[in-house]
Backbone as JSON Lines, residues from 0, in Angstrom:
{"i":0,"aa":"M","n":[24.14,-7.68,-4.17],"ca":[22.96,-8.05,-4.92],"c":[21.96,-6.9,-4.96]}
{"i":1,"aa":"R","n":[21.77,-6.23,-3.85],"ca":[20.76,-5.16,-3.82],"c":[21.41,-3.83,-4.13]}
{"i":2,"aa":"A","n":[20.9,-3.16,-5.13],"ca":[21.38,-1.83,-5.49],"c":[20.51,-0.78,-4.83]}
{"i":3,"aa":"A","n":[20.93,0.44,-4.91],"ca":[20.17,1.55,-4.31],"c":[18.79,1.63,-4.92]}
{"i":4,"aa":"S","n":[17.81,1.96,-4.12],"ca":[16.44,2.1,-4.58],"c":[16.22,3.45,-5.23]}
{"i":5,"aa":"M","n":[15.25,3.51,-6.09],"ca":[14.86,4.75,-6.75],"c":[13.47,5.09,-6.23]}
{"i":6,"aa":"A","n":[13.21,6.34,-5.92],"ca":[11.89,6.7,-5.39],"c":[11.37,7.96,-6.05]}
{"i":7,"aa":"I","n":[10.05,8.0,-6.19],"ca":[9.38,9.21,-6.66],"c":[9.06,10.02,-5.42]}
{"i":8,"aa":"V","n":[9.19,11.31,-5.51],"ca":[8.88,12.18,-4.37],"c":[7.39,12.06,-4.06]}
{"i":9,"aa":"A","n":[7.09,11.86,-2.8],"ca":[5.69,11.76,-2.4],"c":[5.02,13.11,-2.56]}
{"i":10,"aa":"K","n":[3.72,13.07,-2.84],"ca":[2.99,14.32,-2.96],"c":[1.66,14.2,-2.23]}
{"i":11,"aa":"A","n":[1.16,15.31,-1.8],"ca":[-0.12,15.33,-1.11],"c":[-1.11,16.1,-1.97]}
{"i":12,"aa":"V","n":[-2.32,15.57,-2.06],"ca":[-3.37,16.25,-2.81],"c":[-4.62,16.3,-1.96]}
{"i":13,"aa":"T","n":[-5.49,17.2,-2.29],"ca":[-6.73,17.36,-1.53],"c":[-7.91,16.89,-2.37]}
{"i":14,"aa":"R","n":[-9.08,16.86,-1.78],"ca":[-10.28,16.47,-2.51],"c":[-10.52,17.36,-3.72]}
{"i":15,"aa":"S","n":[-10.24,18.66,-3.6],"ca":[-10.46,19.55,-4.74],"c":[-9.53,19.18,-5.89]}
{"i":16,"aa":"T","n":[-8.3,18.76,-5.58],"ca":[-7.39,18.31,-6.62],"c":[-7.92,17.06,-7.29]}
{"i":17,"aa":"L","n":[-8.46,16.15,-6.49],"ca":[-9.04,14.93,-7.04],"c":[-10.21,15.26,-7.96]}
{"i":18,"aa":"A","n":[-11.04,16.19,-7.54],"ca":[-12.19,16.56,-8.35],"c":[-11.75,17.15,-9.68]}
{"i":19,"aa":"R","n":[-10.72,18.0,-9.67],"ca":[-10.21,18.58,-10.91],"c":[-9.65,17.49,-11.82]}
{"i":20,"aa":"A","n":[-9.08,16.46,-11.22],"ca":[-8.5,15.37,-12.01],"c":[-9.56,14.38,-12.47]}
{"i":21,"aa":"G","n":[-10.8,14.58,-12.06],"ca":[-11.89,13.7,-12.47],"c":[-11.96,12.4,-11.7]}
{"i":22,"aa":"A","n":[-11.41,12.38,-10.49],"ca":[-11.45,11.15,-9.7],"c":[-12.9,10.77,-9.4]}
{"i":23,"aa":"R","n":[-13.17,9.47,-9.44],"ca":[-14.52,8.98,-9.25],"c":[-14.96,8.96,-7.8]}
{"i":24,"aa":"V","n":[-14.01,8.85,-6.89],"ca":[-14.35,8.67,-5.49],"c":[-13.49,9.57,-4.62]}
{"i":25,"aa":"E","n":[-13.93,9.8,-3.4],"ca":[-13.13,10.54,-2.43],"c":[-12.49,9.54,-1.5]}
{"i":26,"aa":"C","n":[-11.48,9.99,-0.79],"ca":[-10.75,9.09,0.11],"c":[-11.66,8.32,1.05]}
{"i":27,"aa":"R","n":[-12.56,9.0,1.69],"ca":[-13.39,8.34,2.69],"c":[-14.26,7.25,2.11]}
{"i":28,"aa":"H","n":[-14.51,7.32,0.8],"ca":[-15.39,6.34,0.17],"c":[-14.65,5.43,-0.79]}
{"i":29,"aa":"A","n":[-13.34,5.5,-0.79],"ca":[-12.56,4.71,-1.74],"c":[-12.81,3.22,-1.58]}
{"i":30,"aa":"L","n":[-13.0,2.78,-0.37],"ca":[-13.1,1.35,-0.13],"c":[-14.47,0.77,-0.42]}
{"i":31,"aa":"T","n":[-15.44,1.6,-0.72],"ca":[-16.75,1.08,-1.06],"c":[-16.97,1.07,-2.55]}
{"i":32,"aa":"D","n":[-15.96,1.48,-3.33],"ca":[-16.09,1.57,-4.77],"c":[-15.76,0.26,-5.47]}
{"i":33,"aa":"S","n":[-15.43,-0.77,-4.73],"ca":[-15.04,-2.03,-5.32],"c":[-16.24,-2.72,-5.97]}
{"i":34,"aa":"P","n":[-16.12,-3.16,-7.22],"ca":[-17.22,-3.87,-7.86],"c":[-17.46,-5.24,-7.25]}
{"i":35,"aa":"R","n":[-16.47,-5.77,-6.55],"ca":[-16.62,-7.09,-5.93],"c":[-17.1,-7.01,-4.49]}
{"i":36,"aa":"G","n":[-17.34,-5.84,-4.0],"ca":[-17.68,-5.71,-2.59],"c":[-16.42,-5.62,-1.76]}
{"i":37,"aa":"W","n":[-16.55,-5.67,-0.47],"ca":[-15.4,-5.52,0.42],"c":[-14.97,-6.88,0.92]}
{"i":38,"aa":"Y","n":[-13.7,-7.15,0.91],"ca":[-13.19,-8.44,1.34],"c":[-12.23,-8.28,2.51]}
{"i":39,"aa":"T","n":[-12.43,-9.06,3.52],"ca":[-11.51,-9.15,4.64],"c":[-11.31,-10.63,4.87]}
{"i":40,"aa":"G","n":[-10.18,-11.13,4.45],"ca":[-9.93,-12.56,4.58],"c":[-10.95,-13.39,3.82]}
{"i":41,"aa":"G","n":[-11.49,-12.86,2.74],"ca":[-12.42,-13.59,1.9],"c":[-13.88,-13.44,2.29]}
{"i":42,"aa":"V","n":[-14.19,-12.73,3.35],"ca":[-15.57,-12.56,3.78],"c":[-16.06,-11.2,3.31]}
{"i":43,"aa":"G","n":[-17.11,-11.17,2.51],"ca":[-17.6,-9.91,1.96],"c":[-18.38,-9.1,2.98]}
{"i":44,"aa":"T","n":[-17.85,-7.96,3.38],"ca":[-18.55,-7.04,4.27],"c":[-18.21,-5.63,3.85]}
{"i":45,"aa":"K","n":[-19.06,-4.7,4.15],"ca":[-18.8,-3.29,3.86],"c":[-17.91,-2.71,4.95]}
{"i":46,"aa":"P","n":[-16.97,-1.84,4.58],"ca":[-16.13,-1.23,5.6],"c":[-16.89,-0.19,6.4]}
{"i":47,"aa":"K","n":[-16.49,-0.03,7.62],"ca":[-17.06,1.03,8.45],"c":[-16.24,2.29,8.24]}
{"i":48,"aa":"H","n":[-16.92,3.42,8.13],"ca":[-16.18,4.68,8.01],"c":[-15.73,5.09,9.4]}
{"i":49,"aa":"D","n":[-14.45,5.25,9.54],"ca":[-13.91,5.65,10.82],"c":[-12.89,6.75,10.6]}
{"i":50,"aa":"E","n":[-12.2,7.1,11.61],"ca":[-11.26,8.22,11.54],"c":[-9.82,7.77,11.41]}
{"i":51,"aa":"R","n":[-9.61,6.54,11.0],"ca":[-8.24,6.04,10.82],"c":[-7.75,6.33,9.41]}
{"i":52,"aa":"P","n":[-6.47,6.66,9.26],"ca":[-5.91,6.73,7.91],"c":[-5.96,5.34,7.27]}
{"i":53,"aa":"I","n":[-6.15,5.31,5.97],"ca":[-6.19,4.05,5.22],"c":[-4.98,4.03,4.31]}
{"i":54,"aa":"L","n":[-4.17,2.99,4.4],"ca":[-2.97,2.83,3.59],"c":[-3.24,1.77,2.54]}
{"i":55,"aa":"I","n":[-3.3,2.17,1.28],"ca":[-3.52,1.23,0.19],"c":[-2.15,1.0,-0.44]}
{"i":56,"aa":"V","n":[-1.67,-0.25,-0.4],"ca":[-0.29,-0.55,-0.77],"c":[-0.24,-1.63,-1.85]}
{"i":57,"aa":"T","n":[0.84,-1.6,-2.66],"ca":[1.03,-2.64,-3.66],"c":[2.5,-2.81,-3.98]}
{"i":58,"aa":"G","n":[2.84,-4.01,-4.39],"ca":[4.16,-4.31,-4.92],"c":[3.98,-4.82,-6.34]}
{"i":59,"aa":"S","n":[4.95,-4.53,-7.21],"ca":[4.8,-4.88,-8.61],"c":[6.12,-5.41,-9.15]}
{"i":60,"aa":"I","n":[6.05,-6.5,-9.88],"ca":[7.24,-7.07,-10.52],"c":[6.78,-7.91,-11.7]}
{"i":61,"aa":"G","n":[7.66,-8.08,-12.67],"ca":[7.33,-8.91,-13.82],"c":[7.17,-10.36,-13.38]}
{"i":62,"aa":"R","n":[8.12,-11.18,-13.74],"ca":[8.07,-12.59,-13.36],"c":[9.25,-12.93,-12.47]}
{"i":63,"aa":"G","n":[8.98,-13.62,-11.38],"ca":[10.04,-14.13,-10.52],"c":[10.92,-13.09,-9.88]}
{"i":64,"aa":"F","n":[12.09,-12.87,-10.46],"ca":[13.11,-12.01,-9.87],"c":[13.57,-11.01,-10.93]}
{"i":65,"aa":"G","n":[13.72,-9.76,-10.54],"ca":[14.17,-8.73,-11.48],"c":[13.76,-7.36,-11.0]}
{"i":66,"aa":"P","n":[13.63,-6.4,-11.91],"ca":[13.21,-5.06,-11.51],"c":[11.78,-5.08,-10.95]}
{"i":67,"aa":"G","n":[11.58,-4.37,-9.87],"ca":[10.25,-4.33,-9.26],"c":[9.98,-2.99,-8.62]}
{"i":68,"aa":"G","n":[8.72,-2.71,-8.39],"ca":[8.34,-1.44,-7.79],"c":[7.33,-1.61,-6.68]}
{"i":69,"aa":"W","n":[7.22,-0.58,-5.87],"ca":[6.22,-0.53,-4.81],"c":[5.52,0.82,-4.91]}
{"i":70,"aa":"G","n":[4.28,0.87,-4.44],"ca":[3.54,2.13,-4.44],"c":[2.52,2.12,-3.32]}
{"i":71,"aa":"F","n":[2.16,3.3,-2.87],"ca":[1.1,3.41,-1.86],"c":[0.35,4.71,-2.02]}
{"i":72,"aa":"V","n":[-0.88,4.69,-1.53],"ca":[-1.71,5.89,-1.39],"c":[-2.23,5.86,0.04]}
{"i":73,"aa":"I","n":[-2.02,6.94,0.76],"ca":[-2.58,7.07,2.11],"c":[-3.76,8.02,2.02]}
{"i":74,"aa":"C","n":[-4.91,7.58,2.47],"ca":[-6.11,8.4,2.5],"c":[-6.4,8.77,3.96]}
{"i":75,"aa":"Y","n":[-6.35,10.06,4.24],"ca":[-6.64,10.54,5.59],"c":[-8.12,10.87,5.69]}
{"i":76,"aa":"P","n":[-8.7,10.79,6.89],"ca":[-10.11,11.12,7.07],"c":[-10.46,12.53,6.61]}
{"i":77,"aa":"S","n":[-9.49,13.43,6.62],"ca":[-9.73,14.82,6.19],"c":[-9.91,14.92,4.68]}
{"i":78,"aa":"G","n":[-9.57,13.85,3.95],"ca":[-9.65,13.89,2.5],"c":[-8.29,14.08,1.85]}
{"i":79,"aa":"Q","n":[-7.27,14.37,2.64],"ca":[-5.93,14.52,2.07],"c":[-5.41,13.16,1.64]}
{"i":80,"aa":"E","n":[-4.66,13.17,0.56],"ca":[-4.01,11.97,0.03],"c":[-2.52,12.17,0.0]}
{"i":81,"aa":"V","n":[-1.78,11.14,0.29],"ca":[-0.34,11.15,0.12],"c":[0.0,9.9,-0.67]}
{"i":82,"aa":"E","n":[0.82,10.05,-1.7],"ca":[1.21,8.89,-2.49],"c":[2.7,8.92,-2.75]}
{"i":83,"aa":"A","n":[3.27,7.72,-2.92],"ca":[4.69,7.6,-3.21],"c":[4.95,6.25,-3.85]}
{"i":84,"aa":"A","n":[6.11,6.14,-4.47],"ca":[6.49,4.88,-5.11],"c":[8.01,4.8,-5.17]}
{"i":85,"aa":"G","n":[8.51,3.61,-5.36],"ca":[9.93,3.41,-5.51],"c":[10.18,2.1,-6.24]}
{"i":86,"aa":"A","n":[11.43,1.85,-6.58],"ca":[11.77,0.64,-7.32],"c":[13.14,0.13,-6.92]}
{"i":87,"aa":"E","n":[13.37,-1.13,-7.19],"ca":[14.67,-1.76,-6.98],"c":[14.98,-2.59,-8.22]}
{"i":88,"aa":"P","n":[16.25,-2.61,-8.64],"ca":[16.61,-3.3,-9.87],"c":[16.56,-4.82,-9.79]}
{"i":89,"aa":"E","n":[16.78,-5.39,-8.61],"ca":[16.74,-6.84,-8.43],"c":[15.97,-7.16,-7.16]}
{"i":90,"aa":"T","n":[14.78,-7.72,-7.32],"ca":[13.92,-7.96,-6.17],"c":[12.87,-9.0,-6.52]}
{"i":91,"aa":"T","n":[11.94,-9.22,-5.58],"ca":[10.81,-10.12,-5.81],"c":[9.51,-9.37,-5.51]}
{"i":92,"aa":"G","n":[8.4,-9.92,-5.94],"ca":[7.1,-9.31,-5.69],"c":[6.79,-9.22,-4.2]}
{"i":93,"aa":"H","n":[7.13,-10.26,-3.46],"ca":[6.87,-10.24,-2.02],"c":[7.67,-9.13,-1.33]}
{"i":94,"aa":"R","n":[8.92,-8.96,-1.74],"ca":[9.74,-7.89,-1.15],"c":[9.13,-6.52,-1.45]}
{"i":95,"aa":"M","n":[8.63,-6.34,-2.66],"ca":[8.05,-5.04,-3.03],"c":[6.75,-4.8,-2.27]}
{"i":96,"aa":"A","n":[5.94,-5.83,-2.08],"ca":[4.7,-5.67,-1.32],"c":[4.99,-5.29,0.13]}
{"i":97,"aa":"L","n":[5.97,-5.94,0.73],"ca":[6.36,-5.59,2.1],"c":[6.94,-4.18,2.17]}
{"i":98,"aa":"T","n":[7.77,-3.83,1.2],"ca":[8.39,-2.51,1.18],"c":[7.33,-1.42,1.09]}
{"i":99,"aa":"A","n":[6.27,-1.66,0.32],"ca":[5.19,-0.67,0.2],"c":[4.56,-0.37,1.56]}
{"i":100,"aa":"V","n":[4.31,-1.41,2.34],"ca":[3.72,-1.21,3.67],"c":[4.7,-0.45,4.57]}
{"i":101,"aa":"I","n":[5.96,-0.85,4.55],"ca":[6.97,-0.21,5.4],"c":[7.08,1.28,5.06]}
{"i":102,"aa":"R","n":[7.18,1.6,3.79],"ca":[7.32,3.01,3.37],"c":[6.07,3.81,3.7]}
{"i":103,"aa":"A","n":[4.9,3.21,3.58],"ca":[3.67,3.93,3.94],"c":[3.63,4.2,5.44]}
{"i":104,"aa":"L","n":[4.0,3.23,6.25],"ca":[4.03,3.44,7.71],"c":[5.06,4.48,8.1]}
{"i":105,"aa":"E","n":[6.2,4.51,7.39],"ca":[7.22,5.54,7.65],"c":[6.68,6.93,7.39]}
{"i":106,"aa":"R","n":[5.81,7.04,6.43],"ca":[5.28,8.34,6.01],"c":[4.32,8.94,7.05]}
{"i":107,"aa":"L","n":[3.74,8.09,7.88],"ca":[2.82,8.58,8.91],"c":[3.59,9.29,10.02]}
{"i":108,"aa":"D","n":[3.0,10.34,10.54],"ca":[3.59,11.05,11.67],"c":[3.42,10.17,12.92]}
{"i":109,"aa":"P","n":[4.53,9.8,13.56],"ca":[4.41,8.91,14.72],"c":[3.64,9.53,15.89]}
{"i":110,"aa":"K","n":[3.51,10.85,15.9],"ca":[2.79,11.52,16.99],"c":[1.28,11.57,16.72]}
{"i":111,"aa":"E","n":[0.88,11.27,15.47],"ca":[-0.53,11.31,15.13],"c":[-1.21,10.0,15.5]}
{"i":112,"aa":"R","n":[-2.34,9.77,14.93],"ca":[-3.16,8.59,15.21],"c":[-2.34,7.31,15.25]}
{"i":113,"aa":"L","n":[-2.65,6.47,16.2],"ca":[-1.95,5.21,16.31],"c":[-2.64,4.1,15.52]}
{"i":114,"aa":"A","n":[-3.92,4.27,15.22],"ca":[-4.67,3.24,14.51],"c":[-4.72,3.53,13.01]}
{"i":115,"aa":"V","n":[-4.45,2.51,12.2],"ca":[-4.52,2.63,10.74],"c":[-5.13,1.37,10.16]}
{"i":116,"aa":"R","n":[-5.57,1.49,8.92],"ca":[-6.01,0.33,8.14],"c":[-5.05,0.17,6.99]}
{"i":117,"aa":"V","n":[-4.55,-1.04,6.79],"ca":[-3.68,-1.34,5.67],"c":[-4.45,-2.26,4.73]}
{"i":118,"aa":"V","n":[-4.59,-1.83,3.48],"ca":[-5.28,-2.61,2.46],"c":[-4.24,-3.05,1.44]}
{"i":119,"aa":"S","n":[-4.12,-4.35,1.25],"ca":[-3.14,-4.9,0.33],"c":[-3.78,-5.97,-0.54]}
{"i":120,"aa":"A","n":[-3.3,-6.09,-1.77],"ca":[-3.74,-7.17,-2.65],"c":[-2.89,-8.41,-2.46]}
{"i":121,"aa":"S","n":[-1.93,-8.36,-1.55],"ca":[-1.01,-9.47,-1.33],"c":[-1.43,-10.33,-0.13]}
{"i":122,"aa":"P","n":[-1.92,-11.54,-0.39],"ca":[-2.22,-12.43,0.74],"c":[-0.97,-12.73,1.57]}
{"i":123,"aa":"Y","n":[0.2,-12.73,0.91],"ca":[1.47,-12.97,1.62],"c":[1.66,-11.93,2.72]}
{"i":124,"aa":"V","n":[1.43,-10.66,2.41],"ca":[1.61,-9.59,3.38],"c":[0.56,-9.67,4.47]}
{"i":125,"aa":"V","n":[-0.7,-9.78,4.08],"ca":[-1.79,-9.78,5.07],"c":[-1.7,-11.01,5.97]}
{"i":126,"aa":"D","n":[-1.54,-12.19,5.37],"ca":[-1.47,-13.41,6.18],"c":[-0.22,-13.43,7.05]}
{"i":127,"aa":"G","n":[0.9,-12.93,6.54],"ca":[2.12,-12.86,7.35],"c":[1.97,-11.89,8.51]}
{"i":128,"aa":"A","n":[1.34,-10.76,8.27],"ca":[1.14,-9.77,9.34],"c":[0.19,-10.3,10.41]}
{"i":129,"aa":"L","n":[-0.77,-11.11,9.99],"ca":[-1.74,-11.66,10.94],"c":[-1.25,-12.96,11.59]}
{"i":130,"aa":"G","n":[-0.06,-13.41,11.21],"ca":[0.5,-14.63,11.8],"c":[-0.1,-15.91,11.25]}
{"i":131,"aa":"K","n":[-0.74,-15.84,10.09],"ca":[-1.37,-17.04,9.51],"c":[-0.37,-17.9,8.73]}
{"i":132,"aa":"V","n":[0.76,-17.31,8.34],"ca":[1.8,-18.05,7.65],"c":[3.14,-17.75,8.31]}
{"i":133,"aa":"E","n":[4.09,-18.66,8.13],"ca":[5.42,-18.44,8.69],"c":[6.16,-17.41,7.86]}
{"i":134,"aa":"R","n":[6.99,-16.65,8.53],"ca":[7.78,-15.61,7.87],"c":[9.21,-16.11,7.64]}
{"i":135,"aa":"K","n":[9.35,-17.13,6.82],"ca":[10.67,-17.72,6.59],"c":[11.52,-16.86,5.66]}
{"i":136,"aa":"A","n":[10.92,-16.32,4.63],"ca":[11.64,-15.49,3.67],"c":[11.51,-14.01,4.06]}
{"i":137,"aa":"N","n":[12.4,-13.2,3.57],"ca":[12.35,-11.75,3.76],"c":[12.35,-11.33,5.23]}
{"i":138,"aa":"E","n":[13.13,-12.03,6.01],"ca":[13.17,-11.75,7.46],"c":[13.57,-10.31,7.76]}
{"i":139,"aa":"D","n":[14.46,-9.74,6.94],"ca":[14.89,-8.36,7.16],"c":[13.71,-7.39,7.03]}
{"i":140,"aa":"L","n":[12.86,-7.62,6.03],"ca":[11.71,-6.73,5.84],"c":[10.62,-6.96,6.88]}
{"i":141,"aa":"W","n":[10.41,-8.22,7.27],"ca":[9.43,-8.49,8.32],"c":[9.86,-7.81,9.63]}
{"i":142,"aa":"A","n":[11.15,-7.86,9.93],"ca":[11.66,-7.2,11.15],"c":[11.45,-5.69,11.06]}
{"i":143,"aa":"E","n":[11.72,-5.11,9.89],"ca":[11.51,-3.67,9.71],"c":[10.03,-3.31,9.81]}
{"i":144,"aa":"L","n":[9.18,-4.15,9.24],"ca":[7.74,-3.91,9.33],"c":[7.28,-3.97,10.79]}
{"i":145,"aa":"D","n":[7.75,-4.96,11.52],"ca":[7.39,-5.06,12.95],"c":[7.82,-3.82,13.72]}
{"i":146,"aa":"E","n":[8.99,-3.3,13.39],"ca":[9.49,-2.09,14.06],"c":[8.6,-0.89,13.74]}
{"i":147,"aa":"R","n":[8.23,-0.74,12.48],"ca":[7.38,0.39,12.06],"c":[5.97,0.28,12.64]}
{"i":148,"aa":"A","n":[5.52,-0.95,12.84],"ca":[4.16,-1.18,13.34],"c":[4.07,-1.07,14.86]}
{"i":149,"aa":"K","n":[5.21,-1.06,15.53],"ca":[5.24,-1.03,16.99],"c":[4.44,0.16,17.52]}
{"i":150,"aa":"G","n":[3.55,-0.11,18.46],"ca":[2.76,0.95,19.08],"c":[1.53,1.36,18.29]}
{"i":151,"aa":"R","n":[1.3,0.74,17.15],"ca":[0.13,1.08,16.33],"c":[-0.87,-0.06,16.36]}
{"i":152,"aa":"S","n":[-2.12,0.29,16.23],"ca":[-3.18,-0.69,16.04],"c":[-3.45,-0.73,14.53]}
{"i":153,"aa":"I","n":[-3.15,-1.87,13.91],"ca":[-3.29,-1.97,12.46],"c":[-4.33,-3.01,12.11]}
{"i":154,"aa":"A","n":[-5.31,-2.6,11.32],"ca":[-6.3,-3.52,10.77],"c":[-5.77,-3.93,9.39]}
{"i":155,"aa":"W","n":[-5.45,-5.2,9.22],"ca":[-4.92,-5.72,7.95],"c":[-6.07,-6.25,7.12]}
{"i":156,"aa":"E","n":[-6.17,-5.77,5.89],"ca":[-7.29,-6.17,5.05],"c":[-6.82,-6.48,3.63]}
{"i":157,"aa":"W","n":[-7.38,-7.54,3.07],"ca":[-7.03,-7.96,1.73],"c":[-8.14,-7.57,0.76]}
{"i":158,"aa":"E","n":[-7.74,-7.04,-0.36],"ca":[-8.68,-6.7,-1.44],"c":[-8.01,-7.12,-2.75]}
{"i":159,"aa":"P","n":[-8.71,-7.86,-3.62],"ca":[-8.1,-8.24,-4.89],"c":[-7.58,-7.02,-5.64]}
{"i":160,"aa":"E","n":[-6.43,-7.18,-6.28],"ca":[-5.77,-6.05,-6.93],"c":[-6.65,-5.38,-7.98]}
{"i":161,"aa":"Q","n":[-6.56,-4.07,-8.01],"ca":[-7.19,-3.2,-8.99],"c":[-8.71,-3.29,-9.0]}
{"i":162,"aa":"T","n":[-9.31,-3.53,-7.83],"ca":[-10.76,-3.46,-7.74],"c":[-11.2,-2.14,-7.12]}
{"i":163,"aa":"M","n":[-10.24,-1.3,-6.77],"ca":[-10.54,0.01,-6.2],"c":[-9.73,1.05,-6.94]}
{"i":164,"aa":"Y","n":[-10.24,2.25,-7.0],"ca":[-9.53,3.35,-7.65],"c":[-8.13,3.54,-7.06]}
{"i":165,"aa":"Y","n":[-8.01,3.52,-5.74],"ca":[-6.72,3.8,-5.1],"c":[-5.73,2.66,-5.28]}
{"i":166,"aa":"Q","n":[-6.19,1.44,-5.42],"ca":[-5.27,0.35,-5.75],"c":[-4.74,0.53,-7.16]}
{"i":167,"aa":"E","n":[-5.62,0.91,-8.06],"ca":[-5.18,1.16,-9.43],"c":[-4.11,2.25,-9.45]}
{"i":168,"aa":"R","n":[-4.3,3.28,-8.66],"ca":[-3.34,4.38,-8.6],"c":[-2.0,3.89,-8.03]}
{"i":169,"aa":"A","n":[-2.03,3.09,-6.98],"ca":[-0.79,2.57,-6.4],"c":[-0.04,1.71,-7.42]}
{"i":170,"aa":"V","n":[-0.76,0.9,-8.19],"ca":[-0.14,0.08,-9.22],"c":[0.48,0.97,-10.3]}
{"i":171,"aa":"E","n":[-0.23,2.02,-10.71],"ca":[0.3,2.97,-11.7],"c":[1.61,3.58,-11.22]}
{"i":172,"aa":"L","n":[1.64,4.01,-9.96],"ca":[2.84,4.61,-9.4],"c":[4.02,3.64,-9.44]}
{"i":173,"aa":"A","n":[3.78,2.4,-8.99],"ca":[4.85,1.4,-8.97],"c":[5.33,1.09,-10.39]}
{"i":174,"aa":"T","n":[4.41,0.98,-11.33],"ca":[4.76,0.66,-12.71],"c":[5.56,1.79,-13.35]}
{"i":175,"aa":"E","n":[5.19,3.04,-13.08],"ca":[5.92,4.19,-13.62],"c":[7.37,4.2,-13.15]}
{"i":176,"aa":"V","n":[7.59,3.88,-11.89],"ca":[8.95,3.91,-11.35],"c":[9.8,2.78,-11.95]}
{"i":177,"aa":"V","n":[9.21,1.62,-12.15],"ca":[9.95,0.52,-12.75],"c":[10.34,0.87,-14.18]}
{"i":178,"aa":"K","n":[9.44,1.51,-14.92],"ca":[9.75,1.92,-16.29],"c":[10.93,2.89,-16.29]}
{"i":179,"aa":"R","n":[10.94,3.83,-15.35],"ca":[12.06,4.78,-15.24],"c":[13.36,4.08,-14.89]}
{"i":180,"aa":"L","n":[13.26,3.09,-14.02],"ca":[14.44,2.33,-13.6],"c":[15.04,1.57,-14.79]}
{"i":181,"aa":"K","n":[14.18,0.98,-15.59],"ca":[14.64,0.22,-16.76],"c":[15.21,1.15,-17.82]}
{"i":182,"aa":"G","n":[14.77,2.42,-17.78],"ca":[15.28,3.49,-18.58],"c":[15.0,3.44,-20.01]}
């Protein structure tokens, strides 16, 4: 059922690259650019600026089951960005959202900072990671996520999709890969 995944090569950019591209915000301030304010489990609060990398992740799929993509942007406190995306020909939105988190955690150097913030538009991912819902489906991905998260302090945060520049970028990445997959 599952075919090989397709991935775009991850790339790193700096603040100067963002400025040349006309980006509205810098990594450290990406999370305050939301027009709806900051949401953590539905409670509006402003994020604290800290020295943790921020992983903005998304999964994308049409309806139900079919071709889907995942994308992420990692914002480091230094201002460096790393982004990547991939796709699978037969999948679900929940699988793509989980895959985005797993791939972003894989991208982090295990010897570097242990604390990270994960921002997702998927209540399924955030609530599942926080133990608020049962993990009946996608057990293989939940097990992989638990393995990647081992030894890290992760702050799980929900933000409605496309209310931040970096979420929009993650969605663009995932959508581009799905279009390439469909050919």
